[in-house]
MIVEXPA-244569 format. One record per residue: residue number from 1; residue in one letter; x, y, z of N, C-alpha, C in turn. Coordinates in steps of 0.1 Angstrom, whole numbers. Atoms other than C-alpha are relative to their C-alpha. Layout:
REM MIVEXPA-244569
+-----+------+-------+-------+-------+-------+-------+-------+-------+-------+-------+
|  nr | rest |   n_u |   n_v |   n_w |  ca_u |  ca_v |  ca_w |   c_u |   c_v |   c_w |
+-----+------+-------+-------+-------+-------+-------+-------+-------+-------+-------+
| NUM |    A |     X |     Y |     Z |     X |     Y |     Z |     X |     Y |     Z |
...
+-----+------+-------+-------+-------+-------+-------+-------+-------+-------+-------+
REM end
This chain:
REM MIVEXPA-244569
+-----+------+-------+-------+-------+-------+-------+-------+-------+-------+-------+
|  nr | rest |   n_u |   n_v |   n_w |  ca_u |  ca_v |  ca_w |   c_u |   c_v |   c_w |
+-----+------+-------+-------+-------+-------+-------+-------+-------+-------+-------+
|   1 |    M |     8 |   -12 |     0 |     1 |     0 |     0 |     7 |    12 |     0 |
|   2 |    A |    -8 |   -15 |     0 |    13 |    37 |    -8 |    -4 |     4 |    14 |
|   3 |    K |     3 |    -7 |   -12 |    18 |    59 |    21 |    -9 |    11 |    -5 |
|   4 |    K |    12 |    -9 |     1 |   -10 |    85 |    26 |    11 |    15 |     4 |
|   5 |    E |    -9 |   -13 |    -1 |     5 |   121 |    24 |   -10 |     7 |    12 |
|   6 |    K |     7 |   -11 |    -9 |    -3 |   146 |    54 |    -6 |    10 |    -6 |
|   7 |    V |     7 |   -11 |     4 |   -27 |   170 |    47 |    -1 |    12 |    11 |
|   8 |    S |     2 |   -10 |   -10 |   -26 |   203 |    67 |   -11 |    10 |    -5 |
|   9 |    L |     9 |   -10 |     1 |   -55 |   224 |    73 |     3 |    13 |     6 |
|  10 |    Q |    -5 |   -11 |    -4 |   -55 |   260 |    78 |   -12 |     4 |    10 |
|  11 |    H |     7 |    -3 |    -8 |   -72 |   271 |   110 |    -9 |    13 |     0 |
|  12 |    S |     9 |   -12 |     0 |  -101 |   294 |   114 |     4 |    13 |     0 |
|  13 |    D |    -6 |   -12 |    -5 |   -80 |   321 |   130 |     7 |     6 |   -14 |
|  14 |    D |    -9 |    -6 |    13 |   -58 |   322 |    98 |   -10 |     3 |   -11 |
|  15 |    L |     8 |    -6 |    10 |   -88 |   326 |    75 |    -8 |    14 |     6 |
|  16 |    E |     4 |   -14 |    -7 |  -103 |   354 |   100 |     9 |    12 |    -5 |
|  17 |    A |    -7 |   -12 |     3 |   -73 |   373 |    93 |     2 |     3 |   -15 |
|  18 |    V |    -1 |    -1 |    14 |   -70 |   366 |    58 |   -14 |     9 |    -5 |
|  19 |    D |    14 |    -4 |     4 |  -108 |   377 |    54 |     0 |    17 |     7 |
|  20 |    A |     0 |   -13 |    -5 |  -100 |   409 |    76 |    10 |     9 |   -10 |
|  21 |    E |    -7 |    -8 |     7 |   -71 |   420 |    54 |    -7 |     2 |   -15 |
|  22 |    L |     5 |    -1 |    11 |   -91 |   415 |    23 |   -12 |    10 |    -1 |
|  23 |    S |    11 |   -11 |    -3 |  -120 |   437 |    37 |     8 |    12 |    -1 |
|  24 |    A |    -4 |   -12 |     1 |   -98 |   462 |    45 |     7 |     9 |   -15 |
|  25 |    A |    -6 |    -4 |    13 |   -81 |   462 |     9 |   -10 |     3 |    -9 |
|  26 |    M |     8 |    -6 |     6 |  -114 |   463 |    -6 |    -6 |    14 |     2 |
|  27 |    E |     6 |   -14 |    -6 |  -124 |   494 |    16 |     9 |    10 |    -6 |
|  28 |    T |    -9 |   -11 |     7 |   -93 |   512 |     4 |    -1 |     2 |   -17 |
|  29 |    L |     5 |     1 |    16 |  -101 |   501 |   -35 |   -12 |    10 |    -2 |
|  30 |    D |    12 |    -8 |     0 |  -136 |   515 |   -29 |     3 |    18 |     1 |
|  31 |    N |    -5 |   -17 |    -5 |  -122 |   549 |   -12 |     7 |     7 |   -14 |
|  32 |    T |    -9 |    -6 |    14 |   -98 |   552 |   -41 |    -7 |     4 |   -13 |
|  33 |    N |     8 |    -3 |    11 |  -123 |   547 |   -67 |    -6 |    11 |     0 |
|  34 |    E |     8 |   -14 |     0 |  -146 |   574 |   -53 |     8 |    11 |    -4 |
|  35 |    R |    -9 |    -9 |     2 |  -117 |   597 |   -54 |     3 |     1 |   -17 |
|  36 |    V |    -3 |     0 |    13 |  -109 |   588 |   -89 |   -11 |     6 |    -9 |
|  37 |    I |    14 |     0 |     5 |  -144 |   592 |   -99 |    -2 |    18 |     0 |
|  38 |    E |    -1 |   -12 |    -2 |  -143 |   627 |   -85 |    10 |    11 |    -8 |
|  39 |    I |    -9 |    -9 |    10 |  -113 |   639 |  -104 |    -4 |    -4 |   -12 |
|  40 |    L |     3 |    -1 |    13 |  -127 |   625 |  -136 |   -10 |     9 |    -2 |
|  41 |    Q |    12 |    -8 |     1 |  -159 |   643 |  -130 |     6 |    15 |    -2 |
|  42 |    A |    -6 |   -14 |     0 |  -138 |   677 |  -123 |     7 |     3 |   -14 |
|  43 |    Y |    -9 |    -3 |    12 |  -119 |   674 |  -158 |    -9 |    -4 |    -9 |
|  44 |    A |    11 |     5 |    10 |  -152 |   660 |  -176 |    -1 |    14 |   -13 |
|  45 |    P |     1 |   -11 |    11 |  -156 |   682 |  -209 |   -14 |     7 |     2 |
|  46 |    P |    15 |    -5 |    -1 |  -187 |   708 |  -207 |    -6 |    -8 |    -9 |
|  47 |    P |     8 |     3 |    12 |  -217 |   697 |  -224 |     2 |     8 |   -11 |
|  48 |    E |    -1 |    -8 |    12 |  -218 |   705 |  -259 |   -12 |     5 |    -2 |
|  49 |    P |    13 |    -8 |     5 |  -242 |   735 |  -269 |    -7 |    -6 |   -12 |
|  50 |    E |    10 |     7 |    11 |  -272 |   727 |  -288 |     2 |     7 |   -13 |
|  51 |    P |    -5 |    -4 |    11 |  -265 |   732 |  -323 |   -12 |    15 |    -8 |
|  52 |    A |     7 |   -13 |     3 |  -279 |   766 |  -338 |    -9 |    -7 |   -11 |
|  53 |    P |    12 |     5 |    10 |  -313 |   762 |  -361 |     4 |     4 |   -13 |
|  54 |    T |    -6 |    -3 |    14 |  -308 |   760 |  -398 |   -14 |    12 |    -5 |
|  55 |    E |    10 |   -12 |     3 |  -325 |   788 |  -418 |   -14 |    -2 |    -1 |
|  56 |    P |    14 |     0 |     0 |  -358 |   773 |  -424 |    -5 |    -1 |    16 |
|  57 |    E |     8 |     2 |   -14 |  -362 |   762 |  -385 |     1 |    16 |     6 |
|  58 |    A |     2 |   -13 |    -7 |  -353 |   799 |  -375 |    -9 |     8 |    -5 |
|  59 |    Q |    11 |   -13 |     3 |  -377 |   817 |  -397 |   -14 |    -8 |     6 |
|  60 |    E |    11 |     8 |    -8 |  -401 |   788 |  -382 |    -3 |     8 |    10 |
|  61 |    E |    -1 |    -6 |   -12 |  -394 |   803 |  -349 |    -5 |    13 |     0 |
|  62 |    K |     4 |   -15 |     0 |  -396 |   839 |  -357 |   -14 |     2 |    -3 |
|  63 |    E |    13 |    -1 |     2 |  -431 |   831 |  -372 |    -8 |    -5 |    12 |
|  64 |    L |     9 |     3 |   -13 |  -445 |   814 |  -340 |     5 |    13 |     9 |
|  65 |    K |    -1 |    -8 |    -8 |  -430 |   842 |  -319 |    -9 |    12 |    -4 |
|  66 |    V |     5 |   -10 |     2 |  -445 |   867 |  -338 |   -19 |    -3 |     0 |
|  67 |    R |    11 |     5 |    -3 |  -479 |   847 |  -336 |    -8 |     1 |    15 |
|  68 |    S |     4 |     1 |   -12 |  -480 |   846 |  -300 |    -3 |    14 |     7 |
+-----+------+-------+-------+-------+-------+-------+-------+-------+-------+-------+
REM end
């Protein structure tokens, strides 16, 4: 018969420590993501202005204003 290899299991205390470290890392990433979003919003280009109406549209607007 072949010898069986010894399997070592991690203790739950070790897993709790890893979980705490992962939670702290995720919180740090969330905070960093929020700061990046704020910076990107500060540098976002302004909204584009609406295009000027073409000649027929401008004429129609004038006629509507006169009728009012």
